[in-house]
N, C-alpha and C positions, 0 to 999 in steps of 0.2 A: 584728847591729846593728841597730840601730832608726836611721834616717837621715830626713832632711827631704824633704818632698815636693822636685818639681825649681822649684815654684815660689819654693822659699825659696831652693834651693838653687844658681840659675843667678846670682842677685843677690850670695850669699855667695862664688863662687867669682870672680866679677868685682871682688867689693870687698874683693881680698887685696894690694892695692898701697902704697908709699908714696904720700902726698899730692904732688903737681907746682904745688902752690900751695898756697891759703889751705885749710885744711882745711873739707870739705864740709859739716861741721854748724855751722858760723858762720853767721848768720842778720845779714841787714843790722840795723843797731841802732836803737832809735827813739829820735827826738830827745827827751832830758829834760832838755836846757838850758832852768833858769830864770830867766835874767838877762832883765832889763828895761829894758836898754838899747833905742835906736831909731833905727832907722836915717835919718838926715837928709839923704841924698843925692838929689839929683834930676836924673831922668832929663832929658836935653836934645836926644834925638832926639826931632824931630817929625814922623817918619815915622807915618801912621796906619794902616799893615798891620797887620793883628790876629791872623793866621793863624799858627800854630807848625810853623815847619820843621824835616822831622826829614831826616834824613842816610840816603839807603836802605840798607839794608844789602847789602853787596857779597856777588856770588857766585864763592865760588874752588873751590866742588865743589858737583857734582851726584850724585844715582844714584835708586837704587830699595832698597827691601828688601822680600822676602817673608819673611813669620812665620806659623807655623803651632805651635800648640799642643792635640795629641791628648789626653787624656786616656780610658782604656779604649774607644778606637775612635771617640770622637766629639771631633771637632775644634771646640773651645772658642774658641780663636783660629785664624783663616784670613785672613790681610788683604794686602795689598800696598799701600806705602807710599812715595812721592815725597819726596825731600827734597834743600834746599840748604843751603849753610852758608860761612862765611866765616874767613879764614885768622887766626890769631894767633899771638902770638909765643911760642913753647917754647922755651927754651932748651938742652932736652934732645934736642930733637927735629927730623927733616927735615922734617916736614911736620906741622902739626896745624889742625884745624879744628872751631867748633863750628854747630850745626846752629840756625840762627834759623827756618827753615822747614819742617816736613813735615805732610803733608797722608795722609789714610788714602785711598786711590783705589779699595779694591777691601775689602769687608768681608763675608766669609760667615760669621763666628763668630758665637758665642751671645752672649747678655749677661753672662754669666759672664765674658767674656774680660778679663783685667788685661792690660796689654802690660808688660814690664820697659821702666821710661823710658830704661835707655841702651842694650839691645840693639835694641828696637826706633826708636834714635833722636827719640823722641817727645818725649823730656824731661816734666818734669813740674812743679805750680806750687810754691814754697815756702811752707810752711806757716804760716798765719798772715798772711803778706805777700802779698798777692794782687795789689800791683804788680809783681813779680818772678816769676821764672818760672827753674828750674833749666834749661837748654839741654842736649843731649847733646854728649860731644865725643868726638873720635877724632884719631889721629895714631900716627907711628912714628918709634921710635927706635932707632937702632943701638946704643945702651946704655942700658940702664936698669938700677937699683939696685933690686928689689925686695927689701919687707921679708921676706918668707916664704922667696923662691927666690934672695935675692944676686942676684949682676949676672947679666943677661940680653942674649943678644945678639938684636939685630933683633928688636924686642920693638912687637907691635901692643899700643896703648893705649886704652881707651875709659875713659868717665868722664863726671861733670855738671860744668857751667860757668854760671859766672853773671856780668852783665856791672852794674856796681853803679855806672857813669860813670867810674872812675876804674881802676886796676888789677884785672884779673877775678882772680873766685876759682871755681878751677877745684882737680880732684881726679882723676888716673888711678889705674886698675884696669888691671893685668898681666891682657889676655885671651888673646896667645896669640903665638908665636915661630918662629922657623925649626927648632930643635931641638923643640919639641911638649911642652915642658916641662909647661903645664898640660894634664894629660889624667887622666881619672879610668874606675873600667870603665862608667860609664854618661854618660861626657860626653867630646867631643871637638870642639878648634876650631883653626881653622887660617886661615891669609891669604894674600893674596901682593899683591907690588906689581911692577906691569911697566910703566915709562914714567908715562903719566899716568894709567894703572886701577889701581882698588885694589879686589880682593873679603875678603870675608870670610866663614865659612860656619861655621856651630857647629851641632852636631847630638846629640840625646839620647837614650838610652833608659833608662828606670829602672823598678822596681816595687818596689812597698814596701805595709806595710799602712797603714790611715789610718782616721780616724775620719770618716764621711761627715756626722756633725751639728754637729761643732764642730772648726775649726781656722782656722789662719790663712791670712788673704788677702793676696797683694799690693795695695797698693793702699788697703787699707779699716782705718783707724787704728784701734786699740782707742779705747773712750770714756776718759772721766775719772770714775772712780770707786773707791769705796772701800767700808769697811764701812755695813751700814746701821744705822742709828740704836737698831735694836730696839724702836721705840715703833709701827710701821708693818707690822703683821702680814698686815693681810689677812683671805680666807676660804681658809685652808689646805684644799689637797686631798688627798687620802690616795692610794697606790699600792704597790707592791712590786717592788723589782729580786733577781733571782736573785744569788745570793753568787758570781758571776763576774767576773773583770776587764773581759768583752766586753759587757755589757749596757748597756744604756742607755734610759732614757724620755725623751719630748721633748714639751712642753708650747708652745701657742701663746697667744698674746695679742694684743691690740690695746689702740695709743694713739689714742681717737677723739677728744682733748683741742683738736685744732686749732689746738695748736702744743706745743714744746718740756715736757715735766712731769719732776719727778722721781720715780724708780720705785725701791720698795725689793723686796728679792729677799729669801726666806729659805727656808731648807729644816731639817726638824727628824727627832728620832728620836720614836716612837710607843712602843715598849715596851724594856725591858728584854731581853728575851730575847733579842731579833733587832738590837737596836741596830747601825748599820753606819755611816761616815764618808763621808757622800755631798760627791761634789762638784758643781759647780755651773757652768754657761756662760750666757752670754748670748749669741745670734746673731742676725744679720740671717736673713731667708727662704733666703738662699744657705747659710747656715751658717758664715760667717764670725764669727769670734770678736771680740765687743766688750769685753765682762770676764766674770771668774770669781772664783772664789774656791772654797778647800779647807775652810776654817777659820776663823771669826772668833767664835764666841761659843760657851757652855757649853750642852751639848744638853738636852734634855728626861728623856734617858736616855743616861746616855754611854756610847759606844761600849768595845769591850774592851780597846782599849789607849790609853783617854784623850783622843781627838780631840776637837775641838770642831767644830761644827757650821757649814756655809757661810753667808755673807749678802753681800750687797751694794746699793749704792743709786748711780744714775746717771742723769743726764739724757738721754731718749728723745725723738727726732723723732716727731711720729704719723706712721703707719703698722702693721706687722704684726711682731712680736717672739716669739723664740724661746726657752726656758730648756730647757736639759738637764741632766738629771740622771744622773750615771754613778757606779757603783757602783767600788770598790776593793779588795774581794774579801776585806775582814777584818769578815766576819759573824761574830758569836761561832761557836764551836767547836760543830760538828754541827747548825748551821742552813743551810738550803739557799734560802733567801729571808729579806731582810727589809723592813720597813715601814718609809716615811717620808711626810712632809706638805711640799710646799711652797706657797709663797703668794707673790701681787704685788700691789702698791698702789701707791697714792700720796696726797698728801696731803691729796685728798680722797674716799679712800676705797681699796676693794679693788679689782681689777680682776681677771673670770674668767678662768680658766683651761680651755683644751681640749687633751686628751690627743690628741697628733700623731701620735707612734711611742709604740710601747709592747715593750719585750724587747726592743729591736734590737742587733743585732751593732755595738760600737764599733770593730772592727777588720775591716776591708773592705780586700782586695787591689786595688791600683793598678795599673796599667801607663801612665807618661807618655812621651810624645813629642815633643819641642822640633826643631823643623828651620830655623833662620834662616839668612837668606844675602845680603850684599849686595852690590852691582856701582854703583860710583861714578868718576867722572872726575873729575880734579884739573884743573881749566878755568885755573888758575894755574901747571901743573908747567913747567920750562925747555924 
């Protein structure tokens, strides 16, 4: 059975709960009111104080998080985090807090570290609305009705929280309980409440096969991409791939235009005798997928099962980008390798491609370990 990597599984595990308020997919609506009325009231306050007073956030809970994510023996994330939070009214909870302040006090991880926004309590920006931020949320409910597991007793809950000036937008994700219902062969979590002290721990050990050249990365959004228009082909380069499921070529190119440009990526077949349906991926230098295509237009030479050839166009920022070409194992019968071409272009002309990795395996064993602990003190505990 194929499983997702831990960086995908952990958020999925936590996001399997019913919402405790508005759905977290809600976004603050932009004002589209087009009325032309004019407010004519006059402020009679003669105070000349021009500063903007903001109410300090209350501190009802504080604590620390230790966060370690290890991949094949390398500590990708290895950090300590201090946090403070404020209580809020959660009808089903004995207590609940949104974390308004979270600072990394030690960071011995690598540049590839991406923290889970809720397990780390660091939160995340609201995409498209820079003035808002999802804060992390946690709480304890003696009884909780989970969508997947049904009624849960003594549930520890985590999730996102957004303050919009009125009622908060929040959602709970069932994380653990005293009966340890949320347990998997590779993941275990537990918590305890002892008076004012709250402790939570998650540990995981998972091994699987993965593609080291192109994959999902938490916190790295996919681009806004679609099929190429077919008129920007660039200068194709030619290569071959073995007719096996686990071979990949990786090409590198640079956007040196000084700003974002639309890039057109195309792959095609070169002869009827070895035509195969390629798969295209666009990644950053870390191998995080930004765009992909499995077939968009008729190939020069149709593969054996009538598949189309891949292409996409996408706007890219300046920097180094990679095009990953994969073989899906469907070469003509009796053929051991298939030839293909690939090209990258902009409206101004072709972009040169450099072969970065040739005939590399795209199924590599990965061992991931995740260890997270929280220790918190409820300052408002009775």
